[in-house]
N, C-alpha and C positions, 0 to 999 in steps of 0.2 A: 688105536683106537679110533672109530670110524666117525667122523665131525658129520652133522646132521646138515646139511645145504638149507638155504634158504627156503624154498619149497616146502620144501618137510617143516621148517618149525612154523610156519605159515598157516600150514596145513594143523599141525599140534593144535596151535594159539586155537583158530577155530571150532576145532572139539571142542577144546577145553571150555570155551564161550557157549556153545552149544550144549554144554554137560551142564554146566553150570545154570542158563536159563532155564533147561528141563527141570532144575534142581526147581528154581524158584517159583516156576508154574507148577509142580506136585506139591510145594512146600504152601502153595495158596489155601485157606479152609474153604470146604465144599459150602457155600449159602445154607442148604439145606441145614445144615448143621451146628447155622449160626443162630447162639453166640455160647462159646464152647469157655469163656475167659470174660472177666470183667468189662463193664462199658465206663468209657471216661467221657461226663457230659461236662464239659467247659463252658462257663456263664463269663462275659466280661465285664463285671459288674462285682461289686462287693457282695460279701455276706447280708443277708437280712434285708435287700431290694426287692420288690414286686419279681422283677425277673429271677430273682435267686429264688423264691419262693417258688415261683411257677416250675423251675426245673426242678426243685424237689419234691415237689407234690407227684409230679409226671415220672420225676426217676424213681421214687418209691415204689410208683403202679409198675411200671416198665420193668424194676428187678422180679417183684412177687411174679409178674406172667411169665416171663424169659429165663427165671431161675439161674441170674446170673447179678452179681451188685453191680447198682449204676452209681458211681460215684461221681458227687458235682466237686466240678475244681476249678475254683472262680480265680478269674486273672484280670484283674479290672486294671487299666489305664489305655489312656489316647481314644476315648471316647469308641472303646469296647473294639480299638485295632488292636491291641495288643494278641486277644483273645481269636479274634476272627482269622489274622495272618496264622498263628500258630495250627489252627482247625487246617488251612486252606495247607500247610506244609505238612501234616499228618497222611499216614500211613491212610487210600482208601479202602480197611476194610471193616467197616460198621462199629470200631471198638473207641472212634474218638468220635465223638456229635457236638455240634456248634448250637448252645440257647444264644439264641439273638432275639435284639429288639427289633423295630425297626429303623433305629440305628444302620443296619448293613445297608440299607437303600436311601438312607440319608447321606450319610458316609461323600461317599459319591457324587454326591451336588456341594460340596462345602470344601474338601479337602482337593486342594491340587493335584497332588498324588497319593494314592495307596499303594501296598506291598502283594495289595490282592484284586482281583476283578468279583465284583458280587454275583454274575452270571456264569462266568468263564470257569471259574475255581469252585464252585459248589452247586449240589444239586438241594435243591427245596422239598423235604420230606413232608411237614405239615406244621400249620400253623395251629398253636396250641390255644393260644388268648387275644383278644384285644381290649383294650379298654380307653374308654373317651376320657379328656381333656377337659378340666372347668376352669374357665375365666373369671375368676373374682376378682374384689376390690375390696376394700376396709368395708368393716362394717358402718366403720364413722365418718364413712366416704359419701356425699352429697351426689356422688351419681350412683342411679338405684337401676337404670339398664345398659343396656349393647346403645341404642341410639342416644344415650345421654354420654355414656363414651367416646362416642365417634365424634359427637359434637363440642364437649369437652377437650378433646385432641385438637382440632380444629379451628377451635378458639386460643388455645394457650399448647400450641406447640413447641414453645422454649419448656413449659413445665412438663409436658407428657411422657413418660416411657414406661417399662416394662422390663419386668424382670426374667431370665431365663438363664437356665441351670444347663441345658444339653443346645443341641442342634437340632432336636426333633422339635424340644419346644421354643425354639427361636423361629422355624422358620413355617410352624403352623401359625406363629403371630405373625409372618413377616406376611403370610397368605392374608393373614386378617386385614393387614392394614391396604395390602393391595385392594383386596375388593371393595374396602371400605372408603379408602383415601383418608384414613386417620395416621396422621403422624406420631411416630412414638421413637425415642428411641431405646436400644437392650442396655439392661444393668446385668452383668454377667456375675452366678451365684455357683456356688458349686453344689447344692445340692436342691432339690425342687422343693425341699423342708424351709432351710434358709429362703427360700426363694418367696414361699405363701408367709414364713415371718417377717420381712421385708415390709411387704402390703400390709399387712395389719399392724407395723407400726409405724405406718406412715412415708417408708423412706423411699418406697416405689408405691407408682398409682395403679398398675393391674401387672397380674401375671397369668397366665394359663400353662397349669401345671395337674398331672395324673392325680385321679380321685382319693389316692392313699396319706397323703397329707392335706389333705383339702376339706374330703367330706366334714371330720370331725369340727374342723374349725368351723364350717358354715352351721353345720347343727348347733355348735355352744352360743354364737352368735356375735364371733370376732371376727368373721370375714361375710361377704357380701355375694354368691353368686351368682353373676349374670350371663352366663349361659353354658349349654353343653357343646362341647365341640365333636358331634357324634350326631348319625344320623335318626337316633331317636334319646327321647329324654332317660333320666336314672330313676331306677325303680327308689333309689334313697334320698334324692332331688325327685319329686314327682311335679311339684312347682315352676323349676326352675327350665323353660323352653330350652329348646337347642339354639343353635347359632341360627342358621337358617330360618326357624320361627322369627327369633329377634329380628330379622331384615337384614343380618350378611350372608352372602353366600360361600359360607364356608363349611367343609365336610373331612373332618380330618378325625381319622381313626387311626392310634398308634396300635401296633401288635406283638407279639412274640411267637417266634418259632425254632423249627427243630433244622438244620443244614447238615450234609456230611460233606464228603471232598467230591469232587465232580467223578473223580473214576472209580468211584465205590460201586459195586456188584448191583445189578436192578432189584437182584431176588432179594439184597437187602435192604436195599429202598424202600421194596413192597412193603417188609416185614415189618420195617419201621413204622411206615405209614398207618397199615393195618393196627398196629398195637397204641399209636397215637389217637386217633380216630375214635379206637373203643373206650380208650382211658378219658379221651375230656368230655365222655357220654356218662360217665360213672355220677351217679347224684353226689357222692361225695365228696369228689373232684369240684365239683360246681358251687357247693356249697361251702367247700374251703375258700374259693378265691372269690366268692360273690362280697362277702364284705371287703377286699381289695377295689371293689371297682370294676374285676377282670370278668371277662364273659368266657366260658372257656370253647373253644374253636372246633377245634381237631378235623381240618380240611385234607383234600387228596393232595399229594404232591404236584399235581398236574394245576391245578388251582390255587397254589398258594405262588407258584411260579408266576403264574399268571400277577397275581396280586403284585411281588416284587417287582417286576417287569414296569409296571405300572405308575407303582410307586419311585421308583428311578425315573422314571418321566420326569412325570408330576414335578418332584422335590426340587429335579434340577432345573426345572424351567422356574422355580418360584426361587431358589439359589441366584441364579442368572438375571431375572429381574431386581432384583435385591441388593444385585452386586455383593454377594457373601461369598468368599474363599478365604481359607485358610492355608497358610502358606508353612510346611513344614520344614 
């Protein structure tokens, strides 16, 4: 029996690898036929929260238009790092999407090391929603304006503190401190709702939180809204000024949006981008999100990528100035 020489073996191996590579290429789906199976929409937070609700509202509409199930998969943990890493390492075929909050632009500022790169490992598809944050104190507090809060903080630095349940809320408050010079110590809580209740109960002086757990407390008279951290006032709280109107040069809007792994075909990205832009304009979607204090957005991939890059730079500077860094 003839024994193959080394050259023959190498030639055979190269041929096999070439065939395997061609097979993999041929196995890739034609983007024009996308989608041909269910799509997973991964959310880095537990079910029931604002980001989860946005995912389910947009996911249902996407499923209806594309003719395939869109399965919302909650992977909470580590400030959404668990979910973000999972999607970063998923196949770039358009069947695993990441529903991310602003944390994807804030985590690089506060974590010393991350298992992914927000820019290098992802394509920003479309921003789905934006939501203002509200600065509150207890209704029983003598503080009735942002100016009074700043004055109280400067006069009582040892007593002044704020509640925060995430890096996002903490950095917005740190930005407020840097702009106003108001000294405040952070008191961590597990959720925005717990932060709000701590303020109402008098355990903490103030907090900046999203509208969901705040508006009902303000309207019921248990909390007092001092300002809105957004470019414009909220329809639900028309008498509450923005932070800029109140004299603090702070304009911070958090957002939620869709990301896919970096090598996802551009045709699939464009298809998803067009769908999300269309869905964001639907009257029933706008109406569903409005009571939560969420404005439907729906912008282009290019526009969303610019927002991401600007926020990474902005929050990185805030965290550096505040000397905030989390070691994992």
